[in-house]
PLY file of the C-alpha trace (Angstrom):
ply
format ascii 1.0
element vertex 420
property float x
property float y
property float z
element edge 419
property int vertex1
property int vertex2
end_header
0.00 0.00 0.00
3.00 2.31 0.04
2.24 3.20 -3.60
-1.22 4.33 -2.49
0.12 6.74 0.12
2.93 7.99 -2.16
0.48 8.77 -4.95
-2.00 10.69 -2.81
0.81 12.47 -0.95
2.13 13.70 -4.31
-1.33 14.86 -5.40
-1.93 16.62 -2.09
1.42 18.43 -2.37
0.72 19.59 -5.92
-2.78 20.73 -5.02
-1.54 22.60 -1.96
1.10 24.38 -4.05
-1.52 25.36 -6.60
-3.87 26.68 -3.91
-1.09 28.65 -2.23
-0.27 30.29 -5.55
-3.91 31.29 -5.96
-4.13 32.55 -2.39
-1.24 34.94 -2.97
-3.34 36.78 -5.53
-6.73 36.29 -3.91
-6.84 35.27 -0.29
-10.54 34.54 -0.36
-10.47 32.35 -3.47
-11.33 28.70 -2.75
-11.10 25.55 -4.84
-14.75 24.70 -5.25
-16.76 23.33 -8.11
-17.77 26.25 -10.37
-21.38 27.30 -10.08
-23.59 27.68 -13.15
-24.30 31.36 -13.78
-27.48 31.13 -15.84
-28.97 33.93 -17.93
-31.94 35.47 -16.10
-32.66 38.23 -18.63
-35.47 36.28 -20.30
-34.06 36.99 -23.76
-34.17 34.33 -26.46
-30.98 33.05 -28.10
-31.65 35.15 -31.20
-32.09 38.25 -29.03
-28.80 37.52 -27.26
-27.10 37.16 -30.65
-28.53 40.56 -31.61
-26.99 42.05 -28.45
-23.66 40.45 -29.35
-23.87 41.87 -32.88
-24.47 45.35 -31.48
-21.47 44.96 -29.17
-19.32 43.86 -32.13
-20.30 46.96 -34.12
-19.17 49.22 -31.29
-15.71 47.66 -31.38
-15.23 47.75 -35.16
-13.44 50.87 -36.33
-14.88 52.14 -39.61
-12.65 53.62 -42.27
-14.27 56.66 -43.87
-13.73 57.96 -47.39
-12.20 61.15 -45.99
-9.56 59.10 -44.11
-8.71 57.22 -47.30
-8.32 60.54 -49.14
-6.22 61.90 -46.29
-3.82 58.96 -46.62
-3.57 59.16 -50.45
-0.46 60.82 -51.94
-0.26 63.01 -55.01
0.20 59.98 -57.24
-3.02 58.36 -56.06
-1.33 55.72 -53.84
-3.04 54.95 -50.53
-0.78 54.62 -47.47
-2.25 51.38 -46.08
0.03 51.31 -43.05
-2.04 54.00 -41.36
-5.26 52.10 -42.09
-4.03 48.55 -41.57
-5.07 48.23 -37.95
-8.62 49.31 -38.67
-8.99 46.98 -41.67
-7.75 44.09 -39.52
-10.44 44.85 -36.94
-13.11 44.02 -39.52
-14.31 40.44 -39.07
-17.16 38.15 -40.17
-20.55 38.35 -38.53
-21.58 34.94 -37.15
-24.69 33.67 -39.00
-25.52 30.01 -38.27
-21.81 29.26 -37.78
-18.99 29.98 -35.34
-15.83 31.71 -36.57
-12.20 31.15 -35.57
-9.21 33.22 -36.67
-5.64 31.96 -36.40
-2.56 34.10 -35.79
-1.80 33.93 -39.52
-4.98 35.94 -40.14
-7.04 33.13 -41.70
-10.71 32.81 -40.73
-12.47 29.43 -40.44
-16.25 28.96 -40.46
-17.88 25.98 -38.75
-18.97 24.66 -35.37
-17.01 24.78 -32.12
-16.84 21.31 -30.55
-14.88 22.11 -27.37
-11.80 23.66 -25.84
-10.05 21.08 -23.65
-6.38 20.70 -22.67
-5.50 23.77 -24.77
-6.90 22.11 -27.91
-9.77 23.83 -29.71
-11.76 21.20 -31.60
-13.59 22.58 -34.61
-15.77 21.12 -37.35
-15.96 22.81 -40.74
-17.46 21.86 -44.10
-14.24 22.94 -45.79
-11.54 21.44 -43.56
-13.59 18.80 -41.72
-12.83 18.02 -38.08
-9.74 19.90 -36.92
-7.95 20.44 -33.63
-6.27 23.85 -33.26
-3.55 24.56 -30.73
-5.25 27.23 -28.65
-2.06 29.31 -28.67
-2.42 29.54 -32.47
-5.94 30.96 -32.18
-6.21 34.75 -32.19
-9.97 35.35 -32.24
-13.17 33.41 -31.62
-16.68 34.61 -32.49
-19.40 32.15 -31.59
-22.88 31.96 -33.07
-23.97 29.21 -30.69
-24.45 29.65 -26.96
-21.20 28.48 -25.36
-20.76 27.28 -21.78
-17.48 28.80 -20.57
-15.74 27.43 -17.48
-13.81 30.23 -15.76
-11.29 29.00 -13.19
-12.54 29.27 -9.60
-15.44 31.52 -10.69
-18.34 29.90 -12.53
-19.58 28.27 -15.69
-21.16 31.04 -17.74
-23.29 30.29 -20.81
-23.46 33.00 -23.47
-22.16 34.30 -26.79
-18.36 34.03 -26.69
-15.88 36.58 -28.02
-12.11 36.11 -27.75
-9.69 38.69 -29.12
-6.09 38.09 -28.17
-6.01 37.82 -24.38
-9.46 39.38 -23.91
-12.43 37.07 -23.25
-15.98 38.44 -23.30
-19.14 36.44 -22.58
-22.36 38.18 -23.62
-25.38 37.01 -21.64
-28.54 38.97 -22.25
-27.88 42.59 -21.28
-24.81 41.61 -19.25
-21.21 41.25 -20.41
-18.60 39.31 -18.42
-14.96 40.10 -19.14
-12.00 37.84 -18.32
-8.50 37.07 -19.55
-7.50 34.07 -21.63
-5.43 32.53 -18.83
-8.59 32.25 -16.71
-10.22 29.91 -19.24
-10.40 26.28 -18.17
-12.57 24.94 -21.00
-15.67 25.67 -23.03
-18.23 23.78 -25.11
-21.57 24.53 -26.80
-24.67 24.69 -24.63
-26.96 24.02 -27.61
-29.96 21.75 -27.81
-28.24 19.12 -29.95
-26.51 16.41 -27.95
-24.36 15.49 -30.95
-22.56 18.84 -30.64
-20.99 17.63 -27.39
-19.48 14.47 -28.87
-16.31 13.82 -30.84
-14.25 10.75 -31.51
-11.72 8.78 -33.50
-11.79 5.25 -34.95
-8.64 3.39 -36.02
-9.09 0.09 -37.84
-6.53 -2.26 -39.37
-6.79 -5.50 -41.38
-4.24 -8.06 -42.43
-5.34 -10.89 -44.75
-2.91 -13.57 -45.96
-3.62 -16.46 -48.32
-1.33 -19.16 -49.71
0.88 -21.37 -47.58
-0.66 -19.66 -44.56
-4.28 -18.54 -44.39
-4.50 -15.89 -41.71
-6.86 -13.02 -40.92
-6.04 -10.25 -38.42
-8.42 -7.52 -37.38
-7.94 -4.86 -34.73
-9.79 -1.68 -33.86
-9.24 1.22 -31.48
-12.18 3.57 -30.93
-12.30 6.64 -28.69
-15.40 8.72 -27.94
-15.54 11.89 -25.85
-18.43 13.95 -24.55
-17.21 17.33 -23.40
-18.96 20.15 -21.62
-17.48 23.25 -20.03
-16.86 21.43 -16.72
-16.70 17.72 -17.51
-15.36 15.08 -19.86
-16.67 11.57 -20.45
-14.21 9.29 -22.25
-15.16 5.91 -23.73
-12.39 3.78 -25.24
-12.52 0.41 -26.96
-9.60 -1.79 -27.99
-10.24 -5.16 -29.66
-8.42 -7.82 -31.65
-9.45 -10.93 -33.54
-7.07 -13.35 -35.29
-7.68 -16.64 -37.09
-5.12 -18.93 -38.72
-6.13 -21.70 -41.09
-9.74 -21.04 -40.02
-8.90 -21.59 -36.36
-9.30 -18.75 -33.89
-6.08 -17.91 -32.05
-6.89 -14.49 -30.52
-10.09 -12.75 -29.47
-9.74 -10.07 -26.79
-11.75 -6.92 -26.06
-11.35 -4.04 -23.61
-13.78 -1.16 -22.89
-12.75 1.72 -20.61
-14.94 4.51 -19.21
-13.73 7.58 -17.33
-15.76 10.58 -16.20
-13.82 13.65 -15.04
-15.09 16.92 -13.59
-12.66 19.84 -13.57
-12.69 21.99 -10.45
-9.77 24.19 -11.57
-7.52 24.31 -14.61
-5.31 21.64 -13.02
-7.28 19.72 -10.42
-10.12 17.33 -11.27
-12.01 14.52 -9.61
-13.32 11.32 -11.14
-16.72 10.25 -9.79
-16.48 6.99 -11.74
-14.07 4.99 -13.87
-14.62 1.44 -15.10
-13.25 -1.27 -17.34
-14.72 -4.37 -18.99
-12.14 -6.87 -20.23
-12.39 -10.26 -21.90
-9.60 -12.57 -23.12
-10.24 -16.34 -23.17
-6.61 -17.01 -24.12
-5.60 -15.53 -20.76
-8.27 -17.67 -19.07
-10.39 -14.54 -18.41
-14.05 -14.97 -19.21
-14.94 -11.49 -17.95
-13.16 -8.93 -15.75
-14.90 -5.85 -14.32
-13.29 -2.88 -12.59
-15.21 -0.03 -10.94
-13.84 2.85 -8.90
-13.44 6.60 -8.40
-10.66 9.03 -7.55
-8.90 12.33 -8.14
-6.37 13.69 -10.61
-3.98 16.53 -11.34
-2.62 18.09 -14.53
1.15 18.42 -14.25
1.82 20.03 -17.66
-0.61 21.87 -19.91
0.82 24.00 -22.71
0.66 24.32 -26.49
2.71 21.19 -27.23
2.61 19.01 -24.12
0.01 17.73 -21.67
0.54 15.35 -18.76
-1.89 14.30 -16.06
-2.04 11.66 -13.34
-5.11 10.23 -11.64
-6.27 7.28 -9.61
-8.18 6.01 -6.65
-9.71 2.97 -4.92
-11.68 0.41 -6.91
-13.23 -3.06 -6.85
-12.12 -5.84 -9.19
-14.28 -8.82 -10.21
-12.87 -11.63 -12.36
-14.66 -14.67 -13.76
-12.26 -17.33 -15.07
-13.05 -19.86 -17.80
-11.50 -22.81 -15.93
-9.56 -23.16 -12.67
-7.71 -25.86 -10.82
-9.67 -28.30 -8.70
-11.10 -26.98 -5.40
-10.64 -23.33 -6.42
-13.36 -20.73 -7.00
-13.83 -19.78 -10.63
-14.36 -16.12 -9.70
-12.73 -13.53 -7.42
-13.88 -10.20 -5.97
-11.39 -7.92 -4.24
-10.58 -4.28 -3.42
-7.98 -2.64 -5.62
-6.02 0.54 -6.21
-5.82 1.87 -9.76
-3.40 4.58 -10.88
-3.05 6.00 -14.38
-1.16 8.64 -16.33
-1.50 10.16 -19.79
1.30 12.05 -21.53
0.93 13.67 -24.96
3.50 15.68 -26.88
3.33 17.34 -30.27
6.59 16.59 -32.09
5.62 18.82 -35.02
2.51 20.05 -36.82
1.97 16.60 -38.36
3.03 14.16 -35.63
1.86 13.55 -32.04
2.97 10.91 -29.53
0.60 9.73 -26.78
1.59 7.52 -23.84
-1.13 5.91 -21.67
-0.24 3.78 -18.67
-2.56 2.26 -16.08
-1.76 -0.23 -13.35
-3.88 -1.96 -10.73
-2.81 -3.35 -7.36
-5.03 -6.05 -5.85
-4.81 -9.31 -3.90
-2.99 -12.49 -4.97
-6.12 -14.36 -6.13
-6.89 -11.55 -8.58
-3.36 -11.39 -9.98
-1.65 -9.07 -7.45
-0.52 -6.56 -10.10
-1.53 -5.83 -13.71
-0.96 -3.03 -16.15
-2.16 -1.83 -19.55
0.17 0.39 -21.58
-0.23 2.05 -24.99
2.19 4.18 -27.01
0.62 5.77 -30.09
2.34 7.65 -32.92
-0.26 9.74 -34.79
0.75 10.94 -38.25
-1.68 13.47 -39.73
-2.43 12.82 -43.41
-5.39 15.19 -43.77
-7.48 17.26 -41.36
-9.56 14.15 -40.52
-7.37 11.17 -41.48
-4.32 9.88 -39.55
-1.91 7.00 -39.93
-1.60 5.55 -36.41
1.01 3.16 -35.07
0.19 1.82 -31.59
2.22 -0.44 -29.34
0.31 -2.31 -26.60
1.75 -4.12 -23.57
-0.54 -5.99 -21.18
0.93 -7.64 -18.10
-0.35 -9.61 -15.09
1.95 -10.78 -12.31
0.03 -13.92 -11.25
-2.12 -15.27 -14.11
-4.71 -17.88 -13.11
-3.81 -21.49 -13.91
-6.41 -23.30 -16.03
-7.91 -26.70 -15.14
-5.50 -28.46 -17.55
-2.52 -27.00 -15.68
-1.60 -24.46 -18.36
-0.45 -21.09 -16.98
-1.06 -18.12 -19.34
1.99 -16.00 -20.13
2.40 -12.87 -18.05
2.93 -10.46 -20.96
1.11 -9.82 -24.23
2.46 -7.47 -26.89
0.70 -6.00 -29.93
1.64 -3.62 -32.73
-1.37 -2.00 -34.41
-0.96 -0.09 -37.70
-4.06 1.44 -39.23
-5.85 4.49 -40.50
-7.64 6.67 -37.96
-10.69 8.75 -38.85
-11.63 11.71 -36.62
-15.26 12.78 -36.32
0 1
1 2
2 3
3 4
4 5
5 6
6 7
7 8
8 9
9 10
10 11
11 12
12 13
13 14
14 15
15 16
16 17
17 18
18 19
19 20
20 21
21 22
22 23
23 24
24 25
25 26
26 27
27 28
28 29
29 30
30 31
31 32
32 33
33 34
34 35
35 36
36 37
37 38
38 39
39 40
40 41
41 42
42 43
43 44
44 45
45 46
46 47
47 48
48 49
49 50
50 51
51 52
52 53
53 54
54 55
55 56
56 57
57 58
58 59
59 60
60 61
61 62
62 63
63 64
64 65
65 66
66 67
67 68
68 69
69 70
70 71
71 72
72 73
73 74
74 75
75 76
76 77
77 78
78 79
79 80
80 81
81 82
82 83
83 84
84 85
85 86
86 87
87 88
88 89
89 90
90 91
91 92
92 93
93 94
94 95
95 96
96 97
97 98
98 99
99 100
100 101
101 102
102 103
103 104
104 105
105 106
106 107
107 108
108 109
109 110
110 111
111 112
112 113
113 114
114 115
115 116
116 117
117 118
118 119
119 120
120 121
121 122
122 123
123 124
124 125
125 126
126 127
127 128
128 129
129 130
130 131
131 132
132 133
133 134
134 135
135 136
136 137
137 138
138 139
139 140
140 141
141 142
142 143
143 144
144 145
145 146
146 147
147 148
148 149
149 150
150 151
151 152
152 153
153 154
154 155
155 156
156 157
157 158
158 159
159 160
160 161
161 162
162 163
163 164
164 165
165 166
166 167
167 168
168 169
169 170
170 171
171 172
172 173
173 174
174 175
175 176
176 177
177 178
178 179
179 180
180 181
181 182
182 183
183 184
184 185
185 186
186 187
187 188
188 189
189 190
190 191
191 192
192 193
193 194
194 195
195 196
196 197
197 198
198 199
199 200
200 201
201 202
202 203
203 204
204 205
205 206
206 207
207 208
208 209
209 210
210 211
211 212
212 213
213 214
214 215
215 216
216 217
217 218
218 219
219 220
220 221
221 222
222 223
223 224
224 225
225 226
226 227
227 228
228 229
229 230
230 231
231 232
232 233
233 234
234 235
235 236
236 237
237 238
238 239
239 240
240 241
241 242
242 243
243 244
244 245
245 246
246 247
247 248
248 249
249 250
250 251
251 252
252 253
253 254
254 255
255 256
256 257
257 258
258 259
259 260
260 261
261 262
262 263
263 264
264 265
265 266
266 267
267 268
268 269
269 270
270 271
271 272
272 273
273 274
274 275
275 276
276 277
277 278
278 279
279 280
280 281
281 282
282 283
283 284
284 285
285 286
286 287
287 288
288 289
289 290
290 291
291 292
292 293
293 294
294 295
295 296
296 297
297 298
298 299
299 300
300 301
301 302
302 303
303 304
304 305
305 306
306 307
307 308
308 309
309 310
310 311
311 312
312 313
313 314
314 315
315 316
316 317
317 318
318 319
319 320
320 321
321 322
322 323
323 324
324 325
325 326
326 327
327 328
328 329
329 330
330 331
331 332
332 333
333 334
334 335
335 336
336 337
337 338
338 339
339 340
340 341
341 342
342 343
343 344
344 345
345 346
346 347
347 348
348 349
349 350
350 351
351 352
352 353
353 354
354 355
355 356
356 357
357 358
358 359
359 360
360 361
361 362
362 363
363 364
364 365
365 366
366 367
367 368
368 369
369 370
370 371
371 372
372 373
373 374
374 375
375 376
376 377
377 378
378 379
379 380
380 381
381 382
382 383
383 384
384 385
385 386
386 387
387 388
388 389
389 390
390 391
391 392
392 393
393 394
394 395
395 396
396 397
397 398
398 399
399 400
400 401
401 402
402 403
403 404
404 405
405 406
406 407
407 408
408 409
409 410
410 411
411 412
412 413
413 414
414 415
415 416
416 417
417 418
418 419
């Protein structure tokens, strides 16, 4: 259990340091779950958009004909340098779509999916699903009502405007102003549930005929539902292999994790779970259910790293066991996990996921599940993914015929990933 105490001691130290830093700037600020600051003006969404449009007009500097004439020389050439700033202030008016401008000056029209871990997910008819580094985004003008999570303040739904470091949320007749560094996350508050979901599916096949008839299939699917204050992650990893029409592999793993962010760095996990099945490891079904806390160690434009974990219960039903032994076990457990992601360049990301579980001897004592994924972007929605998988259990259960499954299983998955 020393790992248990070491883990939570580390989290407590990090959280205390974060709180102390906040207290230096605001002694009364407390780490509590943000409240929902609803709009009580009684205005409809279209009326709120009209208010936002009026506010935009006040900020746009108009260039008059007299100013153009004033900056025209005797040869008829206009000195654009004096007018450049005002022309750059002109921007699209959101009509049915959200707008995002990058630092290069390009505008993109589409639908905001979510801002999470400094990644702005965006869906456009022209570029498809795309994930912007938030540091590369200069301006945001939303058409949809966006729920904005402001650190240690509240979740505020409204029309969102971001211009450089300035963040404005327009809610009825009220405007809330913040700075970019106070943003934790945001996501649409619209009526359509599908606007909250995004995902990626990676599938690979390998078919061989001739001296050896073999079929390999593997799939890796990730789904996320994101709101301004929470994230639900559903992950599936499965493999099926047959050789000369005889099955030699058939394993499946489903993970669920629900996080709620209290601050930019600290979150708690009301529930995490896993369903696992692998008959070639003598596991008919294995269920894990628990809850815990987590902390984000690094969160910048190119790198993110978080750790989380907590107590759990582990149930395992074996296919066969030795004589006079129960074919199922139920035990308390401790599960710890970490996720590290780094952007090597604009086209390539590396993600490392590691999760281990400590339990009693009858349930295997110790097991881990590790993935390393190299994502190579081919288009805005299509990737070439290479994933290495290592599953390990310290004490695998001996089958009734005396065969002991191997402790380690390794896989290399190469396939095309589609983001949606």
